C-alpha positions as a printed NumPy array, in Angstrom:
array([[  4.721,   4.586,  -9.021],
       [  7.403,   2.834,  -6.977],
       [  6.404,   1.394,  -3.656],
       [  7.359,  -1.2  ,  -1.084],
       [  5.156,  -4.243,  -0.535],
       [  5.099,  -5.906,   2.882],
       [  3.289,  -9.106,   1.978],
       [  1.929, -11.617,   4.459],
       [  3.157, -14.321,   2.051],
       [  6.842, -13.329,   2.152],
       [  9.406, -12.711,   4.873],
       [ 11.065,  -9.693,   3.182],
       [  9.665,  -6.473,   1.717],
       [  9.74 ,  -6.11 ,  -2.063],
       [ 10.188,  -3.068,  -4.299],
       [  7.29 ,  -3.132,  -6.764],
       [  5.647,  -0.838,  -9.303],
       [  2.029,   0.075,  -8.621],
       [ -0.356,   0.766, -11.469],
       [ -1.917,   4.215, -11.688],
       [ -5.123,   5.408, -13.291],
       [ -5.321,   8.919, -14.754],
       [ -8.42 ,  11.103, -14.727],
       [ -8.109,  11.847, -18.467],
       [ -5.592,  11.599, -21.311],
       [ -4.022,  15.015, -20.703],
       [ -0.362,  15.125, -19.65 ],
       [ -1.322,  17.266, -16.658],
       [ -4.07 ,  14.9  , -15.506],
       [ -4.168,  13.766, -11.914],
       [ -3.174,  10.124, -11.518],
       [ -4.384,   7.839,  -8.732],
       [ -2.688,   4.679,  -7.439],
       [ -4.528,   1.383,  -7.966],
       [ -3.666,  -0.354,  -4.701],
       [ -6.193,  -3.135,  -5.347],
       [ -3.795,  -4.615,  -7.891],
       [ -1.11 ,  -5.111,  -5.21 ],
       [ -3.06 ,  -6.5  ,  -2.26 ],
       [ -4.155, -10.14 ,  -2.02 ],
       [ -7.376, -11.685,  -0.681],
       [ -9.825,  -9.569,  -2.681],
       [-12.594, -12.12 ,  -2.116],
       [-12.206, -11.999,   1.674],
       [-11.792,  -8.226,   2.006],
       [-12.46 ,  -6.141,  -1.128],
       [-12.029,  -2.748,   0.567],
       [ -8.664,  -1.015,   0.715],
       [ -7.933,   1.447,   3.506],
       [ -5.335,   4.167,   3.268],
       [ -3.715,   6.697,   5.552],
       [ -0.982,   9.261,   5.218],
       [  1.868,   9.623,   7.665],
       [  4.579,  12.232,   8.039],
       [  8.02 ,  11.385,   9.412],
       [ 10.294,  14.147,  10.675],
       [ 13.939,  13.123,  10.741],
       [ 16.241,  15.963,  11.678],
       [ 15.573,  18.754,   9.177],
       [ 13.968,  16.445,   6.633],
       [ 10.297,  15.614,   6.351],
       [  9.022,  12.514,   4.572],
       [  5.406,  11.909,   3.543],
       [  4.112,   8.369,   2.966],
       [  0.787,   6.971,   1.88 ],
       [ -0.007,   3.524,   3.291],
       [ -2.539,   1.136,   1.711],
       [ -3.801,  -1.895,   3.602],
       [ -6.767,  -4.169,   4.247],
       [ -8.219,  -4.715,   7.711],
       [-10.06 ,  -7.942,   8.469],
       [ -9.798, -10.445,  11.313],
       [ -9.491, -13.403,   8.909],
       [ -6.543, -12.076,   6.92 ],
       [ -3.222, -13.834,   7.4  ],
       [ -0.89 , -12.257,   9.983],
       [  1.884, -10.149,   8.547],
       [  5.21 , -11.399,   9.981],
       [  7.086,  -8.185,   9.101],
       [  4.596,  -5.75 ,  10.637],
       [  3.263,  -6.794,  14.037],
       [  0.033,  -4.788,  14.089],
       [ -1.153,  -5.668,  10.574],
       [ -2.91 ,  -8.629,   9.066],
       [ -2.644,  -9.079,   5.291],
       [ -0.528,  -7.1  ,   2.873],
       [  0.643,  -3.509,   3.33 ],
       [  1.888,  -1.183,   0.576],
       [  3.925,   1.949,   1.36 ]])
């Protein structure tokens, strides 16, 4: 799964591959992203939040799933003003 990582440790977003976990070994099995592998500070905040957003641009519609951690002690994210810690889109 390709995604973009907005890390609090870097000043530019990075294209990264996120691991996925499948429900069973079948080819048609549903796979789930493992966002925990991408986000730092697991000891400070082990929980990962997610939300889905839809962007309408002209006649096109884009759907994104955003993974992030929310804690007052996480490092401020310089690329995204409202977030602290890492964000994966």
